[in-house]
C-alpha positions as CSV (number, residue, x, y, z in Angstrom):
1,M,58.6,148.5,142.9
2,N,59.9,145.8,145.7
3,H,58.5,143.8,147.1
4,N,58.2,140.3,149.1
5,V,55.4,137.4,148.8
6,E,55.2,135.2,151.3
7,F,52.9,131.8,151.5
8,Q,52.5,130.4,154.6
9,N,50.8,126.9,155.9
10,F,51.3,125.3,151.9
11,E,52.8,125.3,148.8
12,V,51.1,126.9,146.3
13,D,50.7,126.3,142.7
14,Q,52.3,127.4,139.5
15,P,49.2,129.4,138.5
16,I,47.8,131.1,141.5
17,R,51.8,132.6,141.6
18,G,51.3,133.7,137.5
19,L,48.4,135.9,139.0
20,I,49.6,137.0,141.6
21,D,52.7,138.1,139.1
22,T,50.4,139.8,136.8
23,L,48.3,142.0,139.4
24,I,51.8,143.2,140.8
25,R,53.1,144.3,137.5
26,K,49.4,146.4,137.3
27,L,49.7,148.0,140.6
28,E,53.9,149.3,139.1
29,K,52.3,150.4,136.8
30,K,50.1,151.9,138.7
31,A,53.0,153.0,141.2
32,K,54.6,154.9,138.3
33,R,54.7,158.7,139.5
34,F,56.8,157.5,142.5
35,P,60.5,157.0,142.9
36,P,60.9,152.7,142.5
37,D,63.7,152.3,145.6
38,E,60.9,154.2,147.3
39,V,58.0,151.6,147.0
40,F,57.4,148.5,149.0
41,L,54.3,145.8,148.6
42,R,54.1,143.4,150.8
43,L,51.8,140.4,150.4
44,M,51.1,137.3,152.7
45,V,48.8,134.5,151.9
46,E,48.6,132.5,155.2
47,E,45.4,129.0,155.2
48,N,44.2,128.4,157.7
49,P,45.0,124.7,158.6
50,A,40.8,124.5,160.3
51,R,39.3,125.5,157.7
52,T,39.5,125.7,154.4
53,L,39.9,130.1,154.9
54,Y,42.9,132.5,153.5
55,N,44.5,134.9,155.6
56,V,45.8,137.6,152.9
57,S,47.9,140.9,153.6
58,L,49.2,143.3,151.9
59,T,50.9,146.4,152.8
60,M,51.9,149.0,149.9
61,E,54.1,151.6,151.4
62,I,54.8,155.5,149.3
63,P,56.5,157.6,150.6
64,G,54.6,160.7,151.2
65,E,53.4,162.5,154.9
66,A,49.5,160.9,154.5
67,P,49.1,158.2,157.0
68,A,48.4,154.4,156.7
69,T,45.3,153.5,156.3
70,A,43.8,149.4,156.5
71,K,40.9,148.0,155.2
72,I,40.1,144.6,156.3
73,L,37.9,142.4,154.3
74,P,35.6,140.2,154.6
75,A,37.1,136.3,153.2
76,K,33.2,135.5,152.6
77,E,32.2,139.3,151.5
78,E,32.6,139.7,147.4
79,R,34.5,143.5,146.5
80,H,35.5,144.4,143.4
81,D,37.7,147.2,143.9
């Protein structure tokens, strides 16, 4: 699985980078049934400089005919999906 991880408006430290790499490996295990060169993961983490908030965008492109779906969760809402 190819992936692109971007950070905007802040420098990422090693523990956060390690956690992201661990989560990417878990997603790779789930996506094994697809050809690895056809799956693409995009992750963008952006810090809002006015507040202590982060916007996170995660997009995974997989082969198939199903339309893309989007799910946006507010930062304050705790989810355990």
